[in-house]
C-alpha positions as CSV (number, residue, x, y, z in Angstrom):
1,M,0.3,0.2,0.3
2,D,1.0,3.3,-0.6
3,D,2.0,5.3,1.8
4,I,-0.5,7.8,4.1
5,I,0.3,11.4,4.6
6,L,-1.2,13.1,8.0
7,N,-1.4,16.5,8.9
8,N,2.0,18.4,8.9
9,N,2.9,15.7,6.3
10,Y,3.3,13.6,8.6
11,V,4.0,10.8,6.8
12,I,2.8,7.0,8.0
13,P,3.3,3.8,6.3
14,T,0.7,1.6,5.5
15,I,2.1,-1.3,6.6
16,N,2.7,0.1,10.2
17,I,-0.9,1.9,10.2
18,K,-2.9,-1.6,11.7
19,L,-0.4,-1.4,14.6
20,T,0.1,2.2,15.2
21,F,-3.9,2.8,15.6
22,I,-3.8,-0.5,17.7
23,N,-1.2,0.5,20.4
24,V,-2.7,4.2,20.1
25,I,-6.2,2.3,21.6
26,A,-3.8,0.6,23.9
27,N,-2.5,4.1,24.9
28,A,-6.0,5.7,25.2
29,K,-6.7,3.4,27.7
30,K,-4.0,3.7,29.7
31,D,-4.0,6.4,32.7
32,T,-0.8,6.1,33.6
33,L,-1.3,9.4,36.3
34,T,-4.8,9.0,37.8
35,G,-6.1,4.9,37.0
36,R,-9.1,7.2,36.4
37,S,-9.8,7.7,33.0
38,T,-10.1,5.2,30.1
39,F,-10.7,6.5,26.2
40,E,-12.3,3.5,24.8
41,T,-11.9,3.7,20.7
42,S,-12.9,0.5,18.6
43,F,-13.3,-0.1,15.0
44,D,-12.0,-2.7,12.9
45,M,-10.5,-1.9,9.8
46,E,-9.9,-3.6,7.5
47,I,-7.6,-2.2,5.8
48,Q,-7.9,-4.9,3.1
49,D,-11.4,-3.9,2.5
50,K,-10.9,0.3,2.4
51,T,-10.0,2.2,-0.3
52,K,-6.9,4.7,0.5
53,E,-9.0,8.0,1.3
54,E,-11.3,5.9,3.6
55,L,-8.7,5.4,5.4
56,I,-7.4,8.6,5.8
57,I,-10.8,10.0,7.3
58,E,-10.8,7.7,9.4
59,L,-7.6,8.0,10.9
60,R,-7.7,11.9,10.7
61,E,-10.5,12.0,13.2
62,L,-8.5,8.9,15.2
63,H,-6.4,11.5,15.6
64,Q,-8.9,14.3,16.0
65,K,-9.2,12.8,18.8
66,L,-6.0,11.4,20.1
67,N,-5.5,15.8,20.5
68,S,-8.5,16.0,22.2
69,L,-7.5,13.5,25.5
70,L,-3.6,14.6,25.5
71,K,-5.0,18.3,25.5
72,L,-7.3,16.8,28.6
73,H,-4.6,15.2,30.1
74,Y,-2.2,17.3,30.3
75,T,-4.2,19.9,31.6
76,Y,-5.8,18.3,34.7
77,N,-2.2,17.1,35.7
78,A,-1.0,20.4,35.8
79,E,-4.2,21.4,38.0
80,R,-3.8,18.1,40.6
81,K,-0.1,19.5,40.7
82,L,-0.5,23.1,41.5
83,A,-3.7,22.3,44.3
84,V,-1.4,19.9,45.6
85,E,1.2,22.3,46.6
86,K,-1.6,24.6,47.4
87,L,-2.2,22.0,49.7
88,T,0.8,21.4,51.0
89,A,1.6,25.7,51.6
90,S,-1.4,25.4,53.3
91,E,-1.1,22.6,55.7
92,S,2.6,23.6,56.2
93,R,1.2,27.4,57.1
94,Y,-1.2,25.2,59.6
95,R,1.0,23.9,61.5
96,R,3.9,26.9,61.8
97,L,0.4,28.5,63.5
98,F,0.0,25.8,65.6
99,E,2.9,25.4,66.6
100,S,3.8,29.7,66.9
101,A,-0.1,30.2,68.9
102,K,0.0,32.3,72.0
103,D,-3.6,30.3,72.9
104,G,-2.8,27.1,74.0
105,I,-4.5,24.4,71.3
106,L,-6.0,21.0,71.9
107,I,-6.9,18.5,68.9
108,L,-9.5,15.6,69.5
109,D,-11.0,12.5,68.1
110,A,-14.8,13.6,67.5
111,E,-15.9,10.1,68.6
112,T,-13.3,8.8,70.8
113,G,-12.4,11.8,72.9
114,M,-8.9,10.5,72.9
115,I,-6.7,13.2,72.4
116,K,-4.6,13.6,68.9
117,D,-2.2,16.6,68.8
118,V,-1.5,19.8,71.2
119,N,0.4,22.6,70.7
120,P,3.4,24.2,72.7
121,F,2.2,26.3,74.0
122,L,-0.7,24.7,76.1
123,V,2.5,22.4,77.6
124,K,4.3,25.0,78.8
125,M,1.5,26.8,79.8
126,L,-0.5,24.0,81.8
127,G,2.9,21.6,82.6
128,Y,2.4,18.4,81.1
129,T,4.6,17.1,78.6
130,K,3.2,16.2,75.0
131,E,3.3,12.5,75.5
132,Q,1.4,13.1,78.5
133,F,-1.2,14.8,77.0
134,I,-1.1,12.5,72.9
135,E,-4.1,9.0,72.3
136,K,-5.2,9.9,76.3
137,E,-8.9,11.2,76.7
138,I,-10.1,14.3,77.4
139,W,-11.3,13.6,81.5
140,E,-8.4,11.6,82.2
141,I,-6.2,14.9,81.7
142,G,-6.9,16.4,85.7
143,F,-6.8,19.8,84.4
144,F,-9.9,19.0,82.4
145,K,-11.9,17.5,85.6
146,D,-13.5,21.4,85.4
147,I,-15.4,21.2,82.0
148,A,-15.0,17.2,81.1
149,A,-15.5,15.7,84.7
150,N,-17.4,12.8,82.1
151,K,-18.3,11.5,79.5
152,D,-21.6,13.1,79.3
153,K,-19.9,16.3,79.2
154,F,-18.1,15.6,76.8
155,F,-20.7,14.0,74.7
156,E,-22.3,17.6,75.2
157,L,-19.7,18.9,73.5
158,K,-19.1,17.4,71.0
159,Q,-22.9,18.1,70.1
160,K,-23.1,21.8,70.7
161,E,-20.4,21.9,67.9
162,Y,-19.5,25.2,69.7
163,V,-19.1,25.4,73.1
164,R,-17.0,28.4,74.8
165,Y,-16.4,29.3,78.5
166,E,-15.6,32.8,79.4
167,D,-13.8,32.0,82.8
168,L,-12.3,29.1,83.5
169,P,-10.4,27.7,86.6
170,L,-7.5,25.4,86.0
171,E,-5.3,24.1,87.3
172,T,-1.3,24.1,86.2
173,T,0.6,20.7,87.4
174,E,2.4,22.8,90.3
175,G,-0.9,23.4,91.4
176,R,-1.1,27.0,90.0
177,K,-4.6,28.1,89.6
178,I,-5.1,30.2,86.2
179,N,-7.9,31.2,84.8
180,V,-8.7,30.2,80.6
181,E,-10.8,31.3,77.8
182,F,-12.0,27.9,76.3
183,V,-12.9,27.8,72.9
184,S,-14.0,24.5,70.9
185,N,-15.6,23.6,67.5
186,V,-15.8,21.2,65.5
187,Y,-14.6,20.2,61.5
188,S,-13.6,17.8,59.6
189,E,-10.2,16.5,58.8
190,D,-10.0,13.6,56.3
191,H,-13.0,12.3,55.8
192,H,-13.1,12.3,60.2
193,D,-14.5,14.6,62.8
194,V,-12.3,16.4,65.0
195,I,-12.7,18.8,68.4
196,Q,-10.4,21.1,67.9
197,C,-9.8,23.2,71.7
198,N,-8.5,27.2,71.8
199,I,-7.2,28.0,76.0
200,R,-6.4,31.1,76.1
201,D,-4.4,31.8,80.2
202,I,-6.9,35.6,80.9
203,T,-5.6,35.0,83.9
204,E,-3.6,38.5,84.3
205,R,-6.5,39.9,82.7
206,K,-8.9,38.8,85.6
207,Q,-6.6,40.1,88.1
208,A,-6.2,43.7,86.3
209,E,-10.1,43.3,85.7
210,Q,-10.1,42.7,89.2
211,V,-8.0,44.9,90.4
212,Q,-10.0,47.5,88.0
213,I,-12.9,46.7,90.3
214,I,-11.3,47.4,93.6
215,A,-10.6,50.3,91.8
216,N,-13.7,51.8,90.3
217,K,-15.6,50.5,93.9
218,E,-12.9,52.8,95.6
219,I,-13.5,55.6,93.6
220,A,-17.6,54.8,93.8
221,F,-17.0,55.5,97.5
222,Q,-14.4,57.7,97.2
223,N,-17.1,59.9,95.2
224,E,-20.1,58.4,97.4
225,E,-18.1,60.2,100.6
226,K,-16.8,62.9,98.5
227,E,-20.7,63.9,97.9
228,K,-21.2,62.7,101.4
229,R,-19.0,65.4,103.0
230,A,-20.6,67.8,101.0
231,I,-23.9,68.0,101.6
232,E,-22.2,66.8,105.5
233,L,-21.2,70.7,105.0
234,V,-23.3,71.9,103.8
235,I,-25.8,71.3,106.6
236,A,-22.6,72.4,109.1
237,K,-22.8,75.4,107.2
238,E,-26.0,76.3,107.7
239,H,-25.6,74.9,111.3
240,A,-23.1,77.1,111.7
241,E,-25.1,80.2,109.9
242,Q,-28.1,79.2,111.6
243,S,-26.1,79.0,114.9
244,D,-24.2,82.4,114.3
245,R,-27.6,84.0,113.9
246,L,-28.8,82.4,116.3
247,K,-26.2,83.6,119.2
248,S,-26.0,87.1,117.7
249,A,-30.1,87.3,118.5
250,F,-29.6,86.0,121.4
251,L,-26.5,88.4,122.9
252,A,-28.5,90.9,121.9
253,N,-31.4,90.2,123.5
254,M,-29.0,88.5,127.0
255,S,-28.0,92.6,126.4
256,H,-31.7,93.5,126.8
257,E,-31.8,91.2,129.2
258,I,-29.1,91.8,131.0
259,R,-29.2,95.9,130.7
260,T,-33.4,95.4,132.0
261,P,-33.1,94.5,135.2
262,M,-29.5,97.2,135.8
263,N,-31.6,99.9,135.0
264,G,-34.6,99.4,137.7
265,I,-31.3,98.9,140.1
266,L,-29.2,101.7,139.3
267,G,-32.4,104.3,138.6
268,F,-34.0,102.6,141.8
269,S,-31.0,103.0,143.8
270,E,-30.4,106.4,142.9
271,L,-34.2,107.4,143.3
272,L,-33.5,106.2,146.9
273,K,-31.1,109.1,147.1
274,E,-34.3,112.1,146.5
275,P,-34.8,114.2,149.9
276,G,-38.2,113.9,151.1
277,L,-38.7,111.0,149.5
278,T,-42.3,109.3,152.2
279,G,-41.5,105.9,154.0
280,E,-44.2,104.2,151.4
281,K,-42.2,105.2,148.7
282,Q,-38.9,104.1,150.0
283,Q,-40.6,100.2,150.1
284,E,-41.8,100.0,146.8
285,Y,-38.2,101.7,144.9
286,I,-36.3,98.6,147.4
287,R,-39.5,96.2,146.1
288,I,-38.5,96.8,141.8
289,I,-34.7,97.1,143.0
290,E,-35.5,93.3,144.9
291,K,-37.6,92.2,141.7
292,S,-34.8,93.2,139.3
293,G,-32.0,91.8,141.4
294,A,-34.0,88.7,141.1
295,R,-34.1,89.7,137.5
296,M,-30.9,89.7,136.9
297,L,-29.4,87.1,139.0
298,N,-32.1,84.4,137.0
299,I,-30.9,85.1,133.7
300,I,-27.1,84.9,135.3
301,N,-27.8,81.8,136.6
302,N,-29.6,80.7,132.8
303,I,-26.2,81.3,131.2
304,V,-24.1,79.3,134.5
305,D,-26.4,77.1,134.2
306,I,-26.0,76.6,130.3
307,S,-22.4,76.1,130.3
308,K,-22.2,74.0,132.5
309,I,-24.8,72.2,129.9
310,E,-22.6,72.9,127.2
311,A,-19.5,71.5,128.6
312,N,-21.3,68.2,130.4
313,Q,-19.6,69.5,133.7
314,M,-23.9,69.8,135.4
315,N,-24.5,67.6,138.5
316,V,-27.4,65.6,139.7
317,D,-27.6,66.1,143.4
318,I,-30.2,63.2,144.6
319,K,-31.5,63.8,147.8
320,D,-35.4,63.5,148.8
321,C,-37.5,66.1,147.6
322,N,-41.3,66.5,148.6
323,I,-43.0,67.3,145.3
324,N,-45.8,68.7,147.4
325,E,-44.1,70.9,148.8
326,K,-42.6,72.4,145.9
327,V,-46.3,72.5,144.0
328,E,-47.3,74.2,147.0
329,F,-44.6,76.7,147.3
330,I,-44.1,77.9,143.5
331,Y,-47.4,78.1,143.5
332,I,-47.6,81.0,146.3
333,F,-44.6,81.7,145.0
334,F,-46.3,82.5,141.5
335,K,-49.5,83.4,143.0
336,P,-49.4,87.4,143.0
337,Q,-47.5,87.4,139.7
338,V,-50.4,85.4,137.9
339,E,-53.6,87.9,140.1
340,E,-51.8,90.5,139.1
341,K,-52.7,89.6,135.6
342,G,-55.9,89.5,135.8
343,M,-55.8,85.2,135.4
344,Q,-56.4,82.1,138.0
345,L,-53.2,80.1,139.3
346,I,-54.5,76.6,140.1
347,Y,-52.5,73.8,141.2
348,K,-53.4,69.7,141.8
349,N,-50.9,67.8,143.6
350,S,-52.5,63.8,143.2
351,L,-50.2,61.9,146.1
352,P,-51.2,62.2,149.9
353,I,-48.3,63.8,151.7
354,N,-46.9,60.6,152.6
355,E,-46.5,59.1,149.2
356,A,-45.3,62.3,148.2
357,I,-41.7,62.0,148.3
358,I,-38.8,61.0,145.7
359,R,-35.5,60.8,145.0
360,S,-34.0,63.0,143.1
361,D,-32.8,66.2,142.5
362,N,-34.9,69.0,144.4
363,E,-33.6,72.5,142.4
364,K,-33.0,71.0,139.3
365,I,-37.1,70.0,139.8
366,Y,-37.7,73.7,141.0
367,S,-36.2,74.3,137.7
368,I,-37.6,73.0,135.2
369,L,-41.4,73.9,137.0
370,T,-39.9,77.5,137.7
371,N,-39.5,77.5,134.2
372,L,-42.5,76.6,133.2
373,V,-44.3,78.3,134.8
374,K,-42.9,81.6,134.8
375,N,-43.1,81.0,130.1
376,A,-46.6,79.7,130.8
377,I,-47.6,83.8,132.8
378,N,-45.0,85.7,130.0
379,Y,-47.5,84.1,127.1
380,S,-51.2,84.3,128.6
381,K,-53.1,87.7,129.0
382,V,-56.3,86.2,130.4
383,G,-57.3,83.2,131.3
384,T,-55.9,80.5,134.0
385,I,-52.8,78.6,134.2
386,E,-53.0,74.6,136.0
387,F,-49.6,73.0,137.0
388,G,-49.7,69.5,138.6
389,Y,-48.2,66.1,138.9
390,I,-50.5,62.6,138.4
391,K,-48.9,58.9,139.0
392,R,-48.5,56.9,135.6
393,G,-46.8,54.0,135.7
394,E,-43.3,53.8,137.5
395,N,-43.3,57.7,136.4
396,L,-45.1,61.0,138.0
397,E,-46.0,63.6,134.5
398,F,-45.8,66.7,135.4
399,Y,-47.7,69.0,133.8
400,V,-47.9,73.4,132.7
401,K,-51.9,74.2,131.2
402,D,-51.8,77.8,129.5
403,T,-54.8,79.4,128.1
404,G,-52.4,81.5,125.7
405,I,-50.8,82.4,123.5
406,G,-50.1,78.8,121.6
407,I,-47.0,77.4,119.7
408,S,-48.0,77.2,115.6
409,K,-46.2,72.9,115.4
410,D,-43.5,73.9,113.1
411,R,-41.8,75.4,117.0
412,Q,-42.7,72.8,118.6
413,S,-39.6,71.0,118.3
414,A,-37.6,74.2,118.2
415,I,-38.3,75.5,121.3
416,F,-36.9,73.0,123.4
417,E,-33.1,74.4,121.3
418,R,-30.9,76.9,122.9
419,F,-31.1,80.3,121.9
420,I,-34.6,80.1,120.1
421,Q,-36.3,83.2,121.7
422,A,-34.5,85.2,120.2
423,D,-35.2,84.1,116.5
424,I,-39.3,83.9,116.7
425,S,-41.2,86.6,115.8
426,D,-41.8,90.2,117.4
427,K,-45.3,89.2,118.3
428,M,-44.4,85.7,120.4
429,A,-40.8,86.9,122.0
430,R,-41.3,87.6,125.5
431,Q,-38.9,88.5,128.5
432,G,-36.6,86.0,128.6
433,A,-33.3,84.7,127.6
434,G,-34.6,81.8,125.6
435,L,-32.2,80.1,127.7
436,G,-35.5,78.1,130.3
437,L,-36.9,75.4,127.9
438,S,-33.9,74.6,126.5
439,I,-32.2,74.4,130.4
440,S,-35.3,72.7,131.3
441,K,-35.0,70.0,128.6
442,A,-31.4,68.7,129.7
443,Y,-32.6,68.7,133.8
444,V,-35.2,66.1,132.8
445,E,-33.1,64.1,130.6
446,M,-30.1,64.3,133.5
447,L,-33.3,63.3,135.8
448,G,-34.4,59.9,133.6
449,G,-37.6,61.5,132.6
450,K,-38.3,63.3,128.6
451,I,-40.3,67.2,128.0
452,W,-42.4,67.6,125.4
453,V,-45.6,69.8,124.5
454,E,-48.5,69.6,122.8
455,S,-50.5,73.6,121.6
456,E,-52.3,74.8,119.4
457,E,-52.5,77.9,118.3
458,G,-54.4,80.8,120.3
459,I,-55.9,78.4,122.7
460,G,-53.4,77.0,124.7
461,S,-50.2,74.9,125.6
462,T,-49.7,72.2,127.9
463,F,-46.2,71.5,128.7
464,Y,-45.9,67.5,130.3
465,F,-42.5,66.1,131.7
466,T,-41.9,62.4,133.6
467,L,-39.6,62.0,136.1
468,P,-39.6,58.1,137.6
469,Y,-41.1,57.5,141.1
470,N,-38.1,55.5,142.8
471,A,-37.3,55.6,145.8
472,E,-38.1,55.4,149.7
473,P,-38.0,59.0,152.0
474,D,-35.3,59.2,154.0
475,K,-37.5,61.1,156.7
476,K,-34.3,61.4,159.5
477,K,-32.8,63.9,157.7
478,A,-36.1,65.4,156.8
479,V,-37.1,65.9,159.8
480,E,-33.2,67.6,161.3
481,K,-33.5,70.1,158.5
482,V,-36.4,71.8,159.9
483,V,-35.4,71.4,163.6
484,L,-32.4,73.2,162.0
485,V,-34.0,76.1,160.1
486,Q,-36.9,76.6,163.0
487,N,-34.6,76.6,166.4
488,G,-30.7,77.0,165.4
489,E,-30.7,80.9,164.7
490,N,-31.6,82.0,168.1
491,Q,-28.6,78.9,169.8
492,I,-25.9,80.3,167.3
493,K,-24.6,83.1,169.6
494,D,-20.9,83.9,170.7
495,L,-18.4,83.0,167.5
496,K,-15.2,84.1,166.4
497,I,-15.9,85.0,162.8
498,L,-12.7,85.6,160.2
499,I,-14.3,86.7,156.9
500,A,-11.8,86.7,153.9
501,E,-13.1,89.0,150.4
502,D,-11.3,91.0,148.9
503,D,-15.1,92.5,147.6
504,K,-15.6,95.6,150.4
505,T,-19.3,95.4,149.0
506,S,-19.1,91.3,150.2
507,E,-16.8,91.2,153.2
508,M,-19.9,94.4,154.2
509,L,-22.9,92.5,153.7
510,I,-21.5,89.0,155.0
511,T,-20.1,91.0,158.4
512,I,-24.5,92.2,158.8
513,D,-25.4,88.6,158.3
514,V,-23.3,87.5,160.1
515,G,-23.3,90.0,162.6
516,K,-26.4,88.9,165.3
517,F,-24.4,85.3,166.6
518,S,-21.0,86.7,166.2
519,K,-18.7,88.2,169.2
520,E,-16.1,89.0,167.4
521,I,-15.6,89.5,163.5
522,L,-11.8,89.4,161.8
523,K,-11.2,90.7,157.8
524,A,-8.3,89.8,155.4
525,R,-8.5,90.4,152.1
526,N,-6.6,88.0,150.5
527,G,-5.7,84.2,151.1
528,F,-2.2,85.3,152.7
529,E,-4.0,87.5,155.1
530,A,-6.1,84.8,155.7
531,V,-3.6,82.2,156.8
532,E,-1.5,84.2,159.3
533,V,-5.2,86.0,161.1
534,C,-6.3,82.5,161.9
535,R,-2.6,81.2,162.8
536,N,-2.5,84.5,165.4
537,N,-5.9,83.9,166.2
538,P,-6.3,80.0,166.8
539,D,-9.5,80.2,168.7
540,T,-11.4,81.2,165.2
541,D,-14.6,79.4,165.4
542,L,-15.7,80.4,161.4
543,I,-13.5,81.0,158.9
544,L,-15.6,82.2,155.7
545,M,-13.4,81.8,152.5
546,D,-13.4,83.4,148.8
547,I,-12.3,81.0,146.6
548,Q,-10.9,83.4,144.4
549,M,-8.6,86.2,146.1
550,P,-5.5,88.2,145.0
551,V,-1.5,86.5,146.4
552,M,-2.5,83.6,147.6
553,N,-6.8,81.8,146.5
554,G,-9.1,80.1,148.9
555,H,-8.6,76.2,148.1
556,E,-4.4,77.8,148.7
557,A,-5.4,79.2,151.7
558,T,-7.4,76.3,153.2
559,R,-4.4,73.7,152.6
560,Q,-2.0,75.3,154.7
561,I,-4.4,76.6,157.7
562,R,-5.6,72.2,157.5
563,Q,-1.8,71.8,158.6
564,F,-1.7,74.0,161.5
565,N,-5.2,73.9,161.9
566,K,-8.1,70.7,162.1
567,D,-10.9,71.4,163.8
568,V,-12.1,75.3,162.6
569,V,-15.1,75.7,160.1
570,I,-14.0,76.7,156.8
571,I,-17.3,77.3,154.8
572,A,-15.9,78.5,150.6
573,Q,-17.5,80.6,149.1
574,T,-17.6,81.6,145.2
575,A,-19.4,83.5,142.6
576,F,-17.5,81.1,140.1
577,G,-20.9,78.2,140.6
578,L,-19.5,75.3,138.0
579,S,-19.4,72.0,138.4
580,G,-16.7,70.2,140.6
581,D,-16.5,73.9,142.8
582,R,-18.0,72.0,145.8
583,E,-15.7,68.8,145.1
584,K,-12.4,70.9,145.1
585,T,-13.7,73.3,148.4
586,I,-14.2,70.1,150.5
587,E,-10.6,68.9,148.9
588,A,-8.9,71.0,149.9
589,G,-10.4,71.3,153.0
590,C,-13.2,73.5,153.8
591,N,-16.6,71.9,155.8
592,D,-18.8,72.9,153.1
593,Y,-19.7,75.1,150.2
594,I,-22.2,78.0,149.6
595,S,-22.5,80.4,145.7
596,K,-22.6,83.3,145.5
597,P,-25.0,86.0,146.0
598,I,-25.0,84.6,148.7
599,N,-28.9,84.1,150.3
600,K,-29.3,84.9,154.2
601,N,-31.2,82.0,154.8
602,E,-29.0,78.9,152.9
603,L,-25.6,81.0,155.0
604,L,-27.8,80.5,158.3
605,S,-28.7,77.1,157.8
606,L,-24.9,76.5,157.1
607,I,-24.0,78.0,160.5
608,Q,-26.7,76.0,161.8
609,K,-25.5,73.0,161.0
610,Y,-22.0,72.7,163.0
611,F,-22.5,75.4,165.7
612,T,-26.1,74.5,166.9
613,K,-25.5,72.9,170.3
């Protein structure tokens, strides 16, 4: 046969056509690269039965199919090679990331829970070796007991496919507690599910958060304290301003209250010098002077008392106290004053005389009742004033009721505050320093009671206070005192008395008071002179010792006299009137104590106490 000329002038000898075609078919069937694709061509080529033209056509068709097959093979092979290269690069990148990650990474078999891989950071974080992790179940590793204490927990982790623990406590092999953030997710690898667990150490972050929480709390606390302090400062400022205002008003009122009786004393003292005054006028002027003096003494006593209360130096002197006598005395004392205003004063004693004696402070009870009755008189123009007491359980409940102007609801608690009288409106202000109710409240509380008021404007007020009904009377002392007062003055006589006093007026008054029962009166202007006079007159019976004197005070003079004369009776006299004065004088060696201004009857009572035979 003639040779067959193909494309590209490639000549195939006729005798080789069959062999060449058979090889092509064999090569087409065989895929040496993948083993997956097979190109099969079957046809029966009978050279002797076909013409040359037919054979050439068939060979050309076969050549085209062969070219297509080769082209497909080369393309697939190139793509596969590229995919392998990319996969290799990806695996290399993943391994680098896995090995260098700054979080712990754990790979688990999703079916069995076996640990397949662990990165170096987790090994370092928890202190286990890699061998201690690999091919062990997760619940076998001690540090995972908190999150996978049993298989059920693991199955839950697998079923959810994604689990996140925000703050998981773990423990290293060294026993160190750490906090981690745990995140797991399930994915497929080589047609097999695995669980990747990412574990991040957040211990420092948690510690920083705790520090920040503490710092925030401290800041919040400081801010609250600042706010409270600011509020307190505002309140304190308001109180200080109110206190300053009240004290300024009090001082202005006090000046008026002192100057008014002083005006009466000095003014009518001048009028007594007028020639040709009748005896009746003289007695009237003297009564006015006495009344003004008593008023000023009351103001001074109030100032002294409130000072003692403020300084916490007011003592309580518990003695037998006959309540009925107190009430009756106050009634007799104030009755003329009330009747002068055209009003009626009523008192009520609810207990018989033998049950009306309690153990309390006589002077304070007298002061409380006096203050309340005086207020009722000052704030009433018509009607009646009634006072008294009733027994309620273990207490005596005293009351003072008036038909005066009354007190508004918003002022009923304020009236017991210091200096409040000076700050109330003019229509309510009355004579007084504004201390009486404050002193009364302090005294009531000292004696174990309470005080309150019920009032209605335009109708009147009722003040109440309670005292414990708590003791048996000391009848013996009460009887002795009455006997002394009744019989003592006539029995005392022929005393040798030393008056140690640097004030001439006081010295003159004392000299007159004791002149009736003295045979000789000695005088000293200071403590040093008192010591010398006493030393030179060892038969002195009584020394009336002023405490505040020049050169040497009365305390030191008394101590020195006691070194050589233990028997002479020494009665201290002082204008201080503060708490502790009596105790200081007794400690210095005095027998007793009397405060200025000296009450004649009180002085005589003291002298009777030591010299009645």
